[in-house]
C-alpha positions in Angstrom: -83.6 -49.3 62.4 -85.7 -51.9 59.8 -88.3 -49.3 59.6 -86.2 -45.8 59.4 -84.1 -47.9 56.4 -86.8 -48.6 54.1 -88.2 -44.7 55.0 -84.4 -43.4 53.5 -85.0 -45.8 50.4 -88.8 -45.1 49.2 -88.7 -42.4 45.5 -90.7 -40.0 45.8 -92.5 -38.9 42.7 -95.1 -36.3 42.2 -97.4 -37.3 38.9 -99.4 -34.7 37.0 -102.9 -36.1 36.3 -104.5 -36.0 32.9 -107.8 -35.0 32.7 -110.0 -36.8 34.8 -108.0 -36.6 37.9 -110.2 -39.3 39.7 -109.3 -41.7 37.1 -105.6 -41.0 37.1 -105.6 -41.5 40.9 -107.5 -44.7 40.8 -104.6 -45.7 38.4 -102.0 -44.8 40.4 -103.8 -46.5 43.7 -104.0 -49.4 41.7 -100.6 -50.3 40.6 -98.8 -48.5 43.7 -101.1 -49.2 46.5 -103.7 -47.8 48.3 -101.5 -45.9 51.0 -98.6 -44.7 48.2 -100.4 -41.4 46.7 -99.6 -38.9 50.7 -101.4 -36.0 49.0 -102.8 -34.2 45.8 -101.0 -30.9 45.6 -103.1 -29.1 42.6 -103.3 -31.0 39.0 -99.9 -33.5 40.7 -100.2 -36.1 42.9 -97.4 -37.0 45.9 -96.2 -40.5 45.3 -94.1 -42.6 47.7 -93.0 -46.1 46.4 -89.9 -48.3 46.6 -90.8 -48.4 42.3 -87.9 -46.8 40.3 -90.0 -44.9 37.5 -88.8 -44.7 34.4 -89.6 -43.7 31.0 -91.3 -47.4 30.8 -93.5 -46.5 33.2 -95.2 -43.5 32.0 -95.5 -45.1 28.6 -98.0 -47.6 30.8 -100.0 -45.0 32.2 -103.1 -43.2 30.6 -104.0 -40.9 33.1 -100.7 -39.7 33.7 -99.2 -37.0 31.6 -95.8 -36.7 32.9 -93.5 -38.2 35.9 -91.3 -35.8 38.7 -88.4 -37.4 40.3 -88.7 -35.8 43.6 -85.2 -34.8 45.2 -85.8 -32.4 47.3 -87.8 -31.8 50.1 -88.4 -28.9 53.0 -91.2 -30.2 55.7 -90.3 -26.6 57.7 -90.4 -23.5 54.7 -90.1 -20.6 56.1 -93.4 -18.4 55.9 -91.6 -15.3 55.4 -91.9 -14.5 51.4 -88.7 -13.2 50.9 -86.9 -16.0 52.3 -88.9 -17.9 51.3 -88.4 -17.4 47.3 -84.4 -17.8 49.0 -85.8 -21.2 49.8 -87.0 -22.0 46.5 -84.3 -20.8 44.9 -81.9 -23.0 46.7 -83.7 -26.4 45.6 -84.0 -25.0 41.9 -79.8 -24.8 42.5 -78.9 -27.7 43.8 -81.1 -29.0 41.2 -79.7 -27.7 38.3 -75.7 -28.3 39.8 -77.0 -32.2 39.8 -78.1 -31.4 36.1 -74.6 -29.7 35.4 -72.4 -33.3 37.0 -74.5 -35.6 35.3 -75.6 -34.9 32.0 -73.4 -33.6 28.8 -73.5 -29.3 29.0 -72.2 -28.7 25.5 -74.0 -27.0 23.1 -77.3 -25.0 24.1 -79.5 -26.3 27.5 -82.8 -25.6 27.0 -84.7 -25.5 30.7 -88.2 -24.7 32.0 -89.4 -24.1 35.3 -93.1 -24.9 36.8 -94.5 -23.1 40.0 -97.3 -25.1 41.3 -99.6 -23.7 44.0 -96.9 -21.1 45.1 -98.2 -18.1 47.4 -98.1 -14.9 46.5 -97.7 -14.6 42.4 -96.0 -17.6 40.4 -95.7 -15.5 37.6 -93.2 -12.9 40.1 -91.6 -16.3 41.3 -91.3 -17.6 37.3 -89.9 -14.7 36.6 -87.2 -14.6 39.5 -86.3 -17.9 39.2 -85.9 -18.4 35.1 -83.4 -14.9 35.1 -82.0 -17.0 38.5 -81.6 -19.7 37.1 -80.3 -18.6 33.5 -77.6 -16.9 35.1 -76.1 -19.4 37.2 -75.9 -21.7 34.7 -74.0 -18.8 32.7 -71.9 -18.5 35.9 -70.6 -22.2 34.8 -70.0 -21.1 31.7 -73.4 -23.2 30.3 -75.3 -20.9 27.3 -78.5 -22.0 28.1 -82.3 -20.9 27.4 -85.4 -21.1 28.8 -88.7 -22.7 27.2 -91.6 -20.5 29.5 -93.4 -18.8 27.6 -93.3 -15.0 29.5 -93.5 -16.3 33.2 -96.0 -19.0 32.4 -95.6 -22.8 33.1 -95.1 -25.1 31.0 -97.7 -27.6 28.6 -97.6 -31.0 28.3 -97.0 -30.1 24.6 -94.5 -27.5 24.6 -91.7 -30.2 27.0 -92.5 -32.7 24.4 -92.5 -31.1 21.4 -89.2 -29.3 22.6 -87.5 -32.1 24.0 -85.7 -30.5 26.9 -85.7 -34.0 28.1 -83.1 -35.0 26.2 -81.5 -31.3 25.5 -81.6 -29.7 29.4 -84.1 -30.1 32.6 -87.3 -29.3 33.2 -87.7 -28.5 37.6 -91.2 -28.6 39.2 -91.3 -26.7 42.6 -94.3 -27.2 44.4 -96.4 -26.3 47.3 -98.4 -28.0 49.7 -100.5 -25.4 52.2 -102.1 -28.9 53.7 -99.0 -30.2 55.0 -96.3 -27.1 54.7 -94.2 -28.6 52.7 -91.7 -28.0 50.0 -91.5 -31.1 46.6 -88.9 -29.9 43.9 -88.1 -32.2 41.4 -87.1 -32.4 37.6 -89.4 -34.6 35.0 -88.2 -37.9 34.3 -90.6 -38.7 31.9 -93.3 -37.3 29.5 -96.6 -38.8 27.1 -95.4 -39.8 24.3 -97.6 -37.9 22.2 -96.8 -39.6 18.4 -96.9 -42.7 19.7 -100.8 -42.3 21.2 -101.0 -40.9 17.0 -99.9 -43.4 15.4 -102.1 -46.3 17.9 -105.2 -44.0 17.7 -104.7 -42.9 13.7 -101.9 -45.2 12.0 -103.5 -48.4 13.0 -104.7 -50.6 9.8 -108.7 -51.3 10.4 -110.8 -47.5 12.4 -114.4 -47.8 12.0 -115.0 -44.3 13.3 -119.1 -45.2 13.8 -118.8 -48.0 16.4 -117.2 -45.0 18.9 -112.9 -45.5 19.0 -111.4 -46.2 22.7 -108.4 -44.1 23.1 -106.0 -46.1 23.5 -105.0 -43.6 27.0 -108.2 -45.0 28.6 -107.6 -49.3 27.7 -104.4 -48.1 29.4 -105.9 -46.9 32.3 -108.8 -49.8 32.4 -106.0 -52.2 32.5 -103.9 -50.6 35.2 -107.2 -50.3 37.2 -107.5 -54.0 37.4 -103.8 -54.4 37.6 -103.1 -55.5 41.6 -99.0 -55.2 41.0 -96.7 -52.9 38.6 -94.2 -55.4 38.3 -96.3 -57.9 37.2 -96.6 -58.5 33.6 -97.5 -62.0 31.3 -100.7 -62.1 32.1 -104.1 -62.9 30.6 -106.8 -60.1 29.2 -109.6 -61.1 27.3 -112.6 -58.4 25.9 -115.5 -59.9 24.3 -116.5 -57.5 22.6 -113.4 -56.4 21.2 -114.0 -54.3 17.8 -111.3 -53.1 16.7 -108.6 -54.5 19.4 -107.9 -51.2 21.1 -108.1 -53.5 24.5 -105.8 -55.8 22.4 -103.2 -53.9 21.3 -102.5 -52.2 24.4 -103.0 -55.3 26.4 -99.7 -56.3 24.1 -98.0 -53.7 24.6 -97.6 -53.9 28.6 -96.5 -57.2 28.1 -99.5 -59.4 28.3 -101.4 -61.8 26.4 -104.8 -60.2 24.9 -107.7 -62.3 23.8 -110.6 -61.2 21.9 -114.3 -62.3 20.4 -116.6 -60.1 18.7 -120.4 -61.2 16.9 -119.1 -59.4 13.9 -116.8 -61.5 12.1 -115.5 -58.3 10.4 -114.4 -56.7 14.2 -112.6 -59.6 14.8 -110.4 -59.9 11.9 -109.7 -56.2 12.1 -108.6 -56.8 15.3 -106.4 -59.7 14.3 -105.2 -57.3 11.8 -104.5 -54.2 14.1 -103.1 -56.5 16.6 -100.6 -58.0 13.9 -99.6 -54.2 12.7 -98.8 -53.3 16.4 -96.9 -56.3 17.0 -94.8 -55.3 13.6 -94.8 -51.6 14.7 -93.8 -52.0 18.4 -91.7 -55.4 18.5 -94.1 -57.0 20.7 -93.2 -60.7 22.0 -96.8 -61.7 23.9 -99.4 -63.9 22.7 -102.8 -63.1 21.1 -105.9 -65.1 19.4 -109.5 -63.6 18.3 -112.3 -65.4 17.1 -116.2 -64.8 16.7 -118.9 -65.6 19.2 -121.8 -64.2 20.4 -121.2 -63.1 24.4 -124.3 -64.0 25.6 -123.4 -67.4 24.2 -119.8 -68.2 25.2 -118.5 -71.7 26.6 -116.0 -72.9 28.9 -114.3 -73.5 25.6 -114.2 -70.8 23.8 -113.0 -68.5 27.3 -108.9 -68.6 27.5 -107.7 -70.7 30.2 -105.9 -68.5 33.1 -108.3 -65.2 32.8 -106.7 -62.7 35.0 -108.8 -59.8 33.8 -111.9 -59.2 31.5 -111.5 -55.2 30.2 -113.8 -54.1 27.1 -116.3 -51.4 26.3 -118.5 -53.4 24.7 -121.4 -52.1 22.9 -122.5 -48.2 24.0 -125.0 -47.7 20.8 -124.8 -45.2 18.3 -123.2 -42.2 17.6 -124.8 -39.6 18.9 -124.6 -35.5 17.7 -127.4 -34.2 19.6 -128.6 -34.6 23.5 -130.9 -37.7 23.0 -134.4 -37.2 23.9 -135.4 -38.9 27.2 -137.9 -41.8 25.4 -135.0 -42.8 23.2 -132.4 -42.9 26.0 -134.8 -44.9 27.7 -135.7 -47.5 24.7 -131.7 -47.7 23.6 -131.1 -48.5 28.4 -133.5 -51.2 28.3 -131.5 -52.7 25.2 -128.2 -52.6 26.6 -129.5 -54.0 29.9 -131.1 -57.5 28.6 -127.0 -56.8 26.9 -125.2 -56.5 30.1 -127.6 -58.8 31.8 -126.9 -61.9 29.5 -123.1 -61.6 28.7 -122.8 -60.8 32.2 -124.6 -63.7 33.3 -123.3 -66.1 31.1 -119.8 -64.8 31.5 -119.6 -65.2 35.5 -120.1 -69.6 36.2 -116.4 -69.0 33.1 -114.5 -67.0 36.1 -112.7 -67.6 38.4 -113.7 -66.7 41.7 -112.3 -62.7 42.0 -111.7 -62.0 38.8 -112.5 -58.3 37.8 -114.3 -56.9 35.2 -113.3 -53.3 33.7 -116.0 -52.4 31.6 -117.5 -48.9 29.6 -120.9 -48.9 30.5 -123.5 -45.7 28.0 -124.2 -42.8 30.1 -125.6 -39.6 28.4 -125.1 -36.4 28.1 -128.3 -34.3 28.8 -126.7 -30.5 28.6 -126.7 -29.6 32.7 -125.7 -33.0 34.0 -125.3 -36.6 33.1 -128.0 -39.1 33.2 -126.6 -42.4 34.4 -127.5 -46.1 33.7 -130.5 -46.8 35.5 -130.3 -49.8 38.2 -126.8 -51.0 37.1 -125.3 -52.1 40.3 -128.6 -54.3 41.0 -128.4 -56.1 37.2 -124.7 -56.3 37.9 -125.7 -58.0 41.1 -128.0 -60.5 39.8 -124.9 -61.4 37.9 -123.1 -62.4 40.3 -120.6 -59.6 40.2 -120.0 -57.0 42.9 -118.9 -53.1 42.1 -116.2 -51.9 43.6 -115.5 -48.1 41.9 -117.5 -46.7 39.5 -115.6 -42.8 37.4 -117.5 -40.9 34.7 -115.0 -40.4 31.4 -116.5 -37.0 29.6 -115.6 -34.8 27.1 -118.5 -31.3 27.0 -119.3 -32.2 23.1 -119.7 -35.9 23.1 -123.7 -36.6 23.9 -122.5 -40.5 24.4 -120.7 -40.6 27.6 -118.6 -43.4 29.6 -119.3 -44.9 32.8 -116.3 -46.8 33.6 -117.1 -49.9 35.9 -115.1 -51.5 38.5 -116.0 -55.2 39.3 -115.3 -58.8 40.1 -117.1 -61.8 40.0 
């Protein structure tokens, strides 16, 4: 009886994954547990958890575009296409009815429907479902308009710009051929594009010549070190803090942020950006920066009770074209000495089991990616064990980031 009660109270969500799906799934597993991700349907992860997801959850997930609360689940849908579409419409009507009961429907109601991985033509399904939904709302004396472009799924930008979560409801229907299940639900949160843009481009100190760690990636890296989504107030340390993206994102996630850098100019940039963010976003956690070569750090330098080391480090000079082999080898050699030095130095300063999440240089060589040679051996000699590796890249970028997850 107890087990059944726990299952009943589990919440089910579909998380729309960002561009690097493996990284987004790893982020979810780190926060909710390895067993929480039930399956992947197209670009969505079905997650069961006792945690209640909200916009606040969304705001700390760098790899997740939006969160859908699954309210309708069918484990034995009909196989006949017409009966299946009728079943889909029943789920949509149920969600719309719930919306009508709980929301103010005065004025024009916006709505959208997305069809994910459905058998048959999704365009025909969308057309029929949108028309059906508009008629259903009209029968309830509700004036409505759908935001889907002609018989296609919505984009995250469409949903965000239309403010549909404030003015209406977005419904998503997902079909799993693997488990023969239908999942249907409503969007409860979406990435705040304006906030990301503000943090990325409007902070007082930027330096494009050093390369810019995207705030979303910084969030993912912090989350990869986080054992429980319900545990705030941890201490993050970045020994190559640069302009402070890891520090500012840590502050936004209710963590104390400590950073150092070889260049005094960079620690001043980080400090100013942290002060700006504290005022702009009303954060309350502590931050501290200091100037020091990471290879020369001592026990007195490193903050006590570090919960994780999160850093991008130096990736090499920005490149606009494919880097020749001889030059790549030279850069790998120089960076190898840097990483060997700081990892060997910081290992005895950390509590055993402390995670390090770092960006490691790799190169786009056109037809493939060349990764850092023998880094696993380097890390092992410094006292670290690599747990996971992910590649974060764009086609037009010559320097690629490998995200390394390791523990002391």
